[in-house]
One Martini backbone bead per residue (centre of mass of N, CA, C, O) as a GRO file, in nm:
protein
  274
    1MET     BB    1   0.056   0.062  -0.022
    2ILE     BB    2   0.295   0.254  -0.005
    3GLY     BB    3   0.413   0.201  -0.283
    4ALA     BB    4   0.152   0.278  -0.442
    5GLY     BB    5   0.136   0.567  -0.335
    6LEU     BB    6   0.405   0.673  -0.439
    7VAL     BB    7   0.367   0.607  -0.740
    8ALA     BB    8   0.094   0.757  -0.783
    9SER     BB    9   0.190   1.037  -0.706
   10LEU     BB   10   0.413   1.063  -0.925
   11VAL     BB   11   0.227   1.017  -1.166
   12LEU     BB   12   0.039   1.254  -1.115
   13LEU     BB   13   0.263   1.466  -1.134
   14ALA     BB   14   0.331   1.405  -1.428
   15LEU     BB   15   0.035   1.450  -1.546
   16LEU     BB   16  -0.068   1.728  -1.349
   17GLY     BB   17   0.150   1.941  -1.281
   18ASN     BB   18   0.114   2.141  -1.532
   19LEU     BB   19  -0.188   2.207  -1.470
   20VAL     BB   20  -0.168   2.332  -1.190
   21ILE     BB   21   0.132   2.453  -1.283
   22PRO     BB   22   0.210   2.641  -1.519
   23GLY     BB   23   0.495   2.573  -1.739
   24ASP     BB   24   0.845   2.600  -1.842
   25PRO     BB   25   1.132   2.399  -1.836
   26LEU     BB   26   1.310   2.608  -2.043
   27GLU     BB   27   1.274   2.857  -1.894
   28GLN     BB   28   1.463   3.156  -1.839
   29HIS     BB   29   1.604   3.320  -1.524
   30LEU     BB   30   1.902   3.439  -1.441
   31TYR     BB   31   1.827   3.628  -1.193
   32ARG     BB   32   1.716   3.332  -1.041
   33ALA     BB   33   1.951   3.177  -0.971
   34LEU     BB   34   1.923   2.963  -0.705
   35GLN     BB   35   1.654   3.022  -0.604
   36GLY     BB   36   1.381   3.010  -0.442
   37MET     BB   37   1.074   3.038  -0.387
   38ASN     BB   38   0.801   3.126  -0.612
   39VAL     BB   39   0.490   3.341  -0.555
   40GLY     BB   40   0.406   3.551  -0.781
   41GLY     BB   41   0.308   3.479  -1.053
   42ALA     BB   42   0.140   3.634  -1.306
   43GLU     BB   43   0.169   3.934  -1.198
   44SER     BB   44   0.504   3.922  -1.228
   45GLY     BB   45   0.580   3.747  -1.504
   46VAL     BB   46   0.633   3.475  -1.341
   47ALA     BB   47   0.663   3.162  -1.298
   48LEU     BB   48   0.575   2.933  -1.087
   49ALA     BB   49   0.819   2.817  -0.814
   50PRO     BB   50   0.803   2.598  -0.552
   51LEU     BB   51   1.129   2.486  -0.585
   52GLY     BB   52   1.266   2.683  -0.760
   53TYR     BB   53   1.595   2.718  -0.898
   54ASP     BB   54   1.840   2.686  -1.110
   55HIS     BB   55   2.144   2.782  -1.265
   56LEU     BB   56   1.932   2.903  -1.512
   57GLY     BB   57   1.638   2.978  -1.403
   58ARG     BB   58   1.478   2.709  -1.373
   59SER     BB   59   1.215   2.530  -1.296
   60LEU     BB   60   1.211   2.260  -1.089
   61TYR     BB   61   0.925   2.164  -1.103
   62HIS     BB   62   0.893   2.143  -1.418
   63ARG     BB   63   1.139   1.958  -1.455
   64LEU     BB   64   1.033   1.724  -1.284
   65VAL     BB   65   0.778   1.662  -1.438
   66ALA     BB   66   0.922   1.610  -1.713
   67ALA     BB   67   1.116   1.389  -1.616
   68LEU     BB   68   0.908   1.188  -1.508
   69GLY     BB   69   0.754   1.144  -1.774
   70LEU     BB   70   0.993   1.042  -1.941
   71SER     BB   71   1.093   0.805  -1.762
   72LEU     BB   72   0.821   0.653  -1.741
   73SER     BB   73   0.773   0.610  -2.041
   74ILE     BB   74   1.026   0.448  -2.109
   75ALA     BB   75   1.002   0.228  -1.889
   76ALA     BB   76   0.717   0.123  -1.962
   77GLY     BB   77   0.767   0.054  -2.259
   78ALA     BB   78   0.996  -0.152  -2.204
   79VAL     BB   79   0.838  -0.350  -2.021
   80VAL     BB   80   0.609  -0.421  -2.215
   81CYS     BB   81   0.786  -0.535  -2.439
   82ALA     BB   82   0.936  -0.742  -2.266
   83VAL     BB   83   0.690  -0.906  -2.183
   84LEU     BB   84   0.581  -0.985  -2.454
   85ALA     BB   85   0.840  -1.118  -2.562
   86GLY     BB   86   0.913  -1.310  -2.327
   87ILE     BB   87   0.648  -1.476  -2.310
   88SER     BB   88   0.633  -1.567  -2.604
   89LEU     BB   89   0.920  -1.706  -2.623
   90GLY     BB   90   0.894  -1.885  -2.371
   91LEU     BB   91   0.646  -2.052  -2.467
   92LEU     BB   92   0.770  -2.143  -2.732
   93ALA     BB   93   1.005  -2.299  -2.608
   94ALA     BB   94   0.833  -2.486  -2.420
   95GLY     BB   95   0.646  -2.607  -2.653
   96ARG     BB   96   0.866  -2.700  -2.868
   97GLY     BB   97   1.159  -2.715  -2.836
   98GLY     BB   98   1.453  -2.799  -2.923
   99TRP     BB   99   1.588  -2.581  -3.152
  100VAL     BB  100   1.421  -2.342  -3.053
  101GLU     BB  101   1.519  -2.337  -2.759
  102ARG     BB  102   1.824  -2.323  -2.818
  103LEU     BB  103   1.818  -2.054  -2.980
  104LEU     BB  104   1.687  -1.875  -2.759
  105ASN     BB  105   1.899  -1.930  -2.545
  106LEU     BB  106   2.139  -1.818  -2.699
  107VAL     BB  107   2.036  -1.530  -2.720
  108ALA     BB  108   2.002  -1.476  -2.417
  109ASP     BB  109   2.294  -1.539  -2.334
  110SER     BB  110   2.428  -1.323  -2.511
  111LEU     BB  111   2.293  -1.081  -2.369
  112LEU     BB  112   2.393  -1.147  -2.076
  113ALA     BB  113   2.706  -1.104  -2.146
  114LEU     BB  114   2.610  -0.817  -2.157
  115PRO     BB  115   2.595  -0.522  -2.045
  116GLY     BB  116   2.329  -0.326  -2.019
  117LEU     BB  117   2.454  -0.038  -2.072
  118LEU     BB  118   2.611  -0.121  -2.323
  119LEU     BB  119   2.365  -0.200  -2.500
  120VAL     BB  120   2.240   0.081  -2.495
  121LEU     BB  121   2.481   0.230  -2.624
  122MET     BB  122   2.475   0.069  -2.891
  123VAL     BB  123   2.188   0.164  -2.972
  124SER     BB  124   2.252   0.480  -2.959
  125VAL     BB  125   2.442   0.473  -3.211
  126ILE     BB  126   2.218   0.373  -3.421
  127VAL     BB  127   2.006   0.549  -3.285
  128PRO     BB  128   1.926   0.886  -3.297
  129SER     BB  129   1.715   0.861  -3.083
  130THR     BB  130   1.729   0.863  -2.744
  131PRO     BB  131   1.453   0.749  -2.645
  132LEU     BB  132   1.444   0.516  -2.847
  133ALA     BB  133   1.711   0.387  -2.758
  134LEU     BB  134   1.631   0.331  -2.470
  135TRP     BB  135   1.390   0.153  -2.528
  136LEU     BB  136   1.536  -0.062  -2.692
  137GLY     BB  137   1.766  -0.134  -2.494
  138LEU     BB  138   1.589  -0.209  -2.251
  139SER     BB  139   1.425  -0.434  -2.391
  140LEU     BB  140   1.677  -0.614  -2.449
  141VAL     BB  141   1.742  -0.652  -2.144
  142LEU     BB  142   1.457  -0.743  -2.010
  143TRP     BB  143   1.341  -0.997  -2.171
  144VAL     BB  144   1.510  -1.230  -2.053
  145GLU     BB  145   1.373  -1.266  -1.780
  146PHE     BB  146   1.088  -1.334  -1.891
  147PHE     BB  147   1.180  -1.576  -2.056
  148ARG     BB  148   1.288  -1.760  -1.828
  149LEU     BB  149   1.027  -1.764  -1.652
  150SER     BB  150   0.822  -1.863  -1.866
  151ARG     BB  151   0.976  -2.125  -1.945
  152ALA     BB  152   0.979  -2.256  -1.662
  153THR     BB  153   0.664  -2.250  -1.619
  154GLY     BB  154   0.561  -2.369  -1.894
  155ARG     BB  155   0.678  -2.651  -1.895
  156SER     BB  156   0.491  -2.767  -1.670
  157VAL     BB  157   0.202  -2.660  -1.761
  158LEU     BB  158   0.200  -2.787  -2.060
  159ALA     BB  159   0.211  -3.093  -1.912
  160SER     BB  160  -0.062  -3.081  -1.809
  161PRO     BB  161  -0.388  -3.195  -1.791
  162GLY     BB  162  -0.537  -2.923  -1.836
  163ILE     BB  163  -0.420  -2.854  -2.112
  164GLU     BB  164  -0.509  -3.115  -2.257
  165ALA     BB  165  -0.814  -3.078  -2.204
  166SER     BB  166  -0.842  -2.803  -2.351
  167ARG     BB  167  -0.751  -2.906  -2.627
  168LEU     BB  168  -0.969  -3.128  -2.664
  169LEU     BB  169  -1.216  -2.912  -2.620
  170GLY     BB  170  -1.121  -2.653  -2.814
  171PHE     BB  171  -0.942  -2.453  -2.682
  172GLY     BB  172  -0.762  -2.186  -2.701
  173ALA     BB  173  -0.472  -2.021  -2.641
  174PHE     BB  174  -0.591  -1.790  -2.469
  175TYR     BB  175  -0.741  -1.968  -2.261
  176ARG     BB  176  -0.496  -2.119  -2.159
  177PHE     BB  177  -0.346  -1.874  -2.061
  178ARG     BB  178  -0.558  -1.750  -1.870
  179HIS     BB  179  -0.631  -2.034  -1.696
  180HIS     BB  180  -0.324  -2.170  -1.669
  181LEU     BB  181  -0.068  -1.983  -1.697
  182TRP     BB  182  -0.101  -1.707  -1.555
  183PRO     BB  183  -0.159  -1.798  -1.257
  184GLU     BB  184   0.140  -1.909  -1.239
  185MET     BB  185   0.301  -1.638  -1.344
  186ALA     BB  186   0.214  -1.380  -1.191
  187PRO     BB  187   0.392  -1.347  -0.940
  188VAL     BB  188   0.669  -1.326  -1.094
  189MET     BB  189   0.596  -1.112  -1.302
  190LEU     BB  190   0.517  -0.875  -1.123
  191THR     BB  191   0.787  -0.857  -0.984
  192ALA     BB  192   0.957  -0.826  -1.247
  193MET     BB  193   0.824  -0.561  -1.334
  194ALA     BB  194   0.904  -0.388  -1.095
  195PHE     BB  195   1.209  -0.433  -1.123
  196GLY     BB  196   1.227  -0.340  -1.421
  197MET     BB  197   1.139  -0.053  -1.375
  198ALA     BB  198   1.365   0.022  -1.172
  199ASN     BB  199   1.600  -0.044  -1.364
  200ALA     BB  200   1.528   0.153  -1.585
  201LEU     BB  201   1.542   0.413  -1.414
  202MET     BB  202   1.835   0.375  -1.332
  203ALA     BB  203   1.960   0.376  -1.616
  204ILE     BB  204   1.865   0.651  -1.708
  205ALA     BB  205   2.005   0.807  -1.479
  206ALA     BB  206   2.293   0.704  -1.519
  207LEU     BB  207   2.329   0.809  -1.813
  208GLY     BB  208   2.277   1.107  -1.740
  209PHE     BB  209   2.513   1.134  -1.525
  210VAL     BB  210   2.732   1.056  -1.781
  211HIS     BB  211   2.632   1.208  -2.053
  212VAL     BB  212   2.455   0.953  -2.232
  213GLY     BB  213   2.172   1.047  -2.241
  214ILE     BB  214   1.972   1.282  -2.220
  215PRO     BB  215   1.994   1.567  -2.359
  216ALA     BB  216   2.051   1.882  -2.343
  217PRO     BB  217   1.766   2.047  -2.196
  218THR     BB  218   1.632   1.794  -2.126
  219PRO     BB  219   1.451   1.667  -1.884
  220GLU     BB  220   1.638   1.472  -1.638
  221LEU     BB  221   1.730   1.325  -1.353
  222GLY     BB  222   2.035   1.273  -1.402
  223THR     BB  223   2.096   1.553  -1.538
  224MET     BB  224   2.011   1.725  -1.293
  225MET     BB  225   2.224   1.621  -1.094
  226VAL     BB  226   2.486   1.702  -1.260
  227GLU     BB  227   2.413   2.006  -1.288
  228LEU     BB  228   2.381   2.053  -0.955
  229LEU     BB  229   2.641   1.952  -0.811
  230PRO     BB  230   2.827   2.221  -0.813
  231TYR     BB  231   2.571   2.359  -0.617
  232TRP     BB  232   2.546   2.227  -0.322
  233ARG     BB  233   2.621   2.474  -0.140
  234GLU     BB  234   2.418   2.693  -0.246
  235ALA     BB  235   2.186   2.447  -0.341
  236PRO     BB  236   2.087   2.168  -0.186
  237LEU     BB  237   1.778   2.145  -0.257
  238ALA     BB  238   1.809   2.124  -0.564
  239LEU     BB  239   1.957   1.852  -0.557
  240LEU     BB  240   1.749   1.688  -0.379
  241ALA     BB  241   1.502   1.665  -0.563
  242PRO     BB  242   1.586   1.439  -0.774
  243VAL     BB  243   1.685   1.240  -0.566
  244LEU     BB  244   1.419   1.199  -0.410
  245VAL     BB  245   1.239   1.116  -0.643
  246THR     BB  246   1.397   0.865  -0.725
  247PHE     BB  247   1.385   0.720  -0.449
  248LEU     BB  248   1.070   0.703  -0.421
  249LEU     BB  249   1.022   0.549  -0.685
  250LEU     BB  250   1.199   0.297  -0.616
  251LEU     BB  251   1.067   0.231  -0.342
  252GLY     BB  252   0.779   0.182  -0.450
  253LEU     BB  253   0.847  -0.052  -0.646
  254LEU     BB  254   0.975  -0.244  -0.434
  255LEU     BB  255   0.727  -0.260  -0.251
  256MET     BB  256   0.531  -0.368  -0.475
  257SER     BB  257   0.668  -0.639  -0.533
  258GLY     BB  258   0.588  -0.774  -0.270
  259GLY     BB  259   0.280  -0.725  -0.288
  260ASP     BB  260   0.226  -0.873  -0.554
  261THR     BB  261   0.303  -1.150  -0.463
  262LYS     BB  262   0.097  -1.183  -0.231
  263ALA     BB  263  -0.165  -1.120  -0.393
  264SER     BB  264  -0.138  -1.339  -0.610
  265THR     BB  265  -0.121  -1.581  -0.424
  266ALA     BB  266  -0.393  -1.536  -0.282
  267GLY     BB  267  -0.563  -1.551  -0.540
  268ASN     BB  268  -0.484  -1.839  -0.622
  269ILE     BB  269  -0.592  -1.976  -0.365
  270ALA     BB  270  -0.887  -1.880  -0.386
  271GLY     BB  271  -0.942  -2.002  -0.662
  272ALA     BB  272  -0.879  -2.300  -0.586
  273ARG     BB  273  -1.103  -2.318  -0.365
  274ALA     BB  274  -1.341  -2.232  -0.562
   0.00000   0.00000   0.00000
């Protein structure tokens, strides 16, 4: 519950923050560089900045809102693509076996041999758009875990009498997945999705922190940290804002991963009893 509340609050901030307090994350007011909260509003001719300004006089609040939206969009897109690809290929390997399974295992093991951030950097060299490169690179890194989990679970479930009975009764592949495979896979998959989202967000922030992620002036949490790091003595709260947002987002996802496992397991037990 705590994790879900943290994540939901930050998602709402990313979605509605600019509607509550309109402003431009790229607009500069150099005379306000590293100043604190501005409550002047529209009558003063300056956008409201409840968290103060960065070293270039840009509103930290609006930059945080934009950075959260960008990071969450890339991470969520990468996790969704990784889940779809990993489950599909994992069940294909478990169902077919033979050379199909060996080939897919070889591809997965080859990707695991490369460090995740290195793979993302390799994709960013090929793909010109940085957000698209991050999305593709993270998807290539994350799908392997879902593939291995779904293959391990599907191998035992596909050989069960329930699957064979559904096949003989003429039920389609989607029915078998929904009623036989997914209830067994859900606990580990939901946990892996929460961890995958956290890992994707950490990777995006880490790449921005070493100047190889989203290029400036586009707001991104890692880029904001490295831009404000030289000014930590003059404006420590400005540096603390992106650090705290990143920490709370990762903490919420990790707390949710444990709750997802317990909730899914309890639901499966209740369904089996019913």
